[in-house]
N, C-alpha and C positions, 0 to 999 in steps of 0.2 A: 599456552604455545608452548613452552620449553622444551620436548620430544623435537619443535624443528630443528634444535642445534647439536642433536647427536651427532657421534663421529662421524655417521656415514650421510649425513647428512648437510652438516658445515662447510663445506667446499661450495656445495649448489646453492644455500641459504645467501652466504656470503658475496657468490656473484648476484644473484640475483636480487640481492640488493642494494649492490655497488649500481648495478643495471636502473633499478630503479633512482636514484640521488640522478646520474648522467638523465636519465629520461623527465625527469621531473624540470631540473633545471633547462635542458631541451626546451620544453614543453615554458618557457616562461621566454620565449624568444618572440613571439607574434608580439605581444606584446610590447616588446622592448620597440621590436621592428613596428611596428605603427607610432608608437610616440614620433621614435626618431626623422620618422618621413613626414609627420606633419612639425618639427622643430627645426628639417636643414635642409628634406628635401621643397617642401611648400616653399619656404626664403626663399632659398637659395637658389629654386629646379635648376638643381646640376644633375646632370640624367649621369654623371661616374659616380654618384652619391650614394643612388636610389641604383642601379646595378651592384656597387660595393653590398649596401644591406640587402640586396636583394639574393646573390649571392652567401651570404653569411648566414641569414633566415632557413636557407633553402639546406644547406649544411649542418642546421639545430637542425630541424625537423629531418632528416635522413638520421642522423646521430641519431634523436629519439624514435625516429619505428625502428633504426637495428634494435637499442637498449630493448623495444616491447620485447622484437623479440628476442632476445637475448635471452633477458628475464622471464619468459612464458619456457627455454625452451631446459633452462636451465631450472625448473620450478618442472618441471614436466621427468627431466631427469633424475632427478629428485626420488619423485611419485618411484620408477621402472628402478631403478637404485632398493627403494626402500619393498615394491616389493619381491627382486628378485631374491632378498635376505629373509624376507618370511616366508613369502606363498611355500617355498618345497618344503623348508621345513613341519608348517602346519596342514601340509598336506599327507604327509608321512604322518602325522601326533590322530590324522582324524583316522589315518588305514589302523591305526592299532588300535587305536577306540574302538572302531567301527567291529575288528576281530579279538577284540577280549569279550570278559563275562555275558557284557551285558548282548552287548551286539548294536551297542549304539553310538554315533557317533556324533557333535554338531558340527555342521559344517559350514554354520553363519561366522566362521571364523574367515573363511576365505573371502564371504562376502565382507565383511567387516575391511577387509587390507583390501579387496575390490574399493571400497568406499573410499577410503583415504590415500589411495592414489588418483582413483577421480578429484575429492580434493586440494591433491597437493599443482593435477594437474591444468584443474579450472582457476576459473575467473575471479573467485572468490578470494582463497589465501592470497593475492598480486590486489585486494586491495587492502589488505593488513600490512606489505609495501609499501602505498602510493597515501596510506592514513594519514599515517607521519607529516606528511609533505604537503598536506592539501590547506590548512593556515597559514604556512606560511607562502601557500603561492595566493592565496586571494588576499590577500595581507598588503602583497605585493602589488599585484591589479591594482588596489585598491588605491596605497598610496599613489600607482603611474593617475588614474581617473576614476572615480565611480563609476561613467557611462562602462568603460573596458569592465570592470565587476560583476555589472549587469550583460553586457555582450558572454560573459565568460560562466555567466550563469544558463543567461538560452544556447551554449554552444553545449552545453551537460548535458541541456533534455535534450536534444538534435542528440548527439551522440548514442544515450538510453534508446532512440527510435531506430538510430543505425545498427545498435547491437542486437533488437531485436529482430530486423531485414537478415541479419547477418546468420544468426541462428534460424531461419527458415531455407535460406541459400545450406546452409552448411549438415539438413535432416538428411538427405544419403549421407553423408558418410556414417551418422548418427545410427542412423539403424545398422549397418553395416557393422558398424560397433556393436549393438547390443546383442544381433546376433553371434557374436562373436561369445560376446560374453556366455549368452543363454547355450551358445555349444558346451564350452567351459564349465561352466554349472554340469551341466546334465551330464558331461563326460565324469567330473569328478565325481555328481553322486552313483553314479552305473559304479564306479570301482570302490566305493559307499560300501555297495549293496554287495558285493563278491569279494568285499578284504579280507576274507579268511580265507577262502581259496586261492586267494594273492597271494597274503601271506605264508599258509603252509607250502606252497611250490618256490616260494624265492623269486616271486618278480614284482617285487616293491619296488626296488628300480627301476623294473623296463615299464613298469605302472604310471610311476612319478613321472618317467621319461616323456611317456606319450601324453598323459595330460601338459610336462613342458610345451612340447608341439606346438598345443595348440594356445595354449596361456602368450606362450610368443606374437603369434598373430593375432591374439587382441591386443596385446601390448602392443605390436605394428599399428592397428585399424584405431587405437585411440590418442596416437602420435600423429596418424596424420590428419586427424579431426582435432587436436589440439592446435597443431602449426597451421592449419587449414583456418581455423577459425580465427587465430592470432596475429597472423600474416594481414588478413583482407580488415579483420575491426584493426590493424593499426592505417595501413595503408588508408582506409574512411575517417579516422580521427586526423590524419594529418592534408589529407584534400579535404578537410570542412576548414583548418585552421589555413590552409592557405587562403 
């Protein structure tokens, strides 16, 4: 995974890492809040203490929500930056290959770039940022109380169920993104079939430009899908923790 730290992606990856740190620290607040309520509020019956603790817990969860969104957007930006850096030269190379002696071109490179962008914008890569904090998170909760560790495990199961529900709610945006992806791929394949004419008439730049217009629509559709998914999922997580 060393490619995540190349110069073009390093600022986005560092931002995502910092957001992950703050996010995981903020997610400790619900457990701390419960402990403080049992230790301080129940014994003293102080409403002022309860209000203060509740306010701090709300601020921590709000920070966690914001950091989750920031991390997702940072990774989405990294995918877009990598895509913009690689896609146009890759298509130009495919056109030159198609216009060559063999007349064949490998368009899989464009699909590979799209899959790489989707990976950076998806939830899978976010798990890589959360994984180092999971043992610390569980250890802190278990030190507080074993029962809280059980509650955290049950909460994880509930969040998985919410993730499945969120995926179904986002299906419409996903279908739009898929349509844009297919349109972009078909357009690229049409360009490769007519590559000899395009190169011969000096229309490479115009051909790449027309493809970039469709490709930008694809990037926007996928960005909307990613942002909506993360925002709803983060909101569900905060509601569950509350």
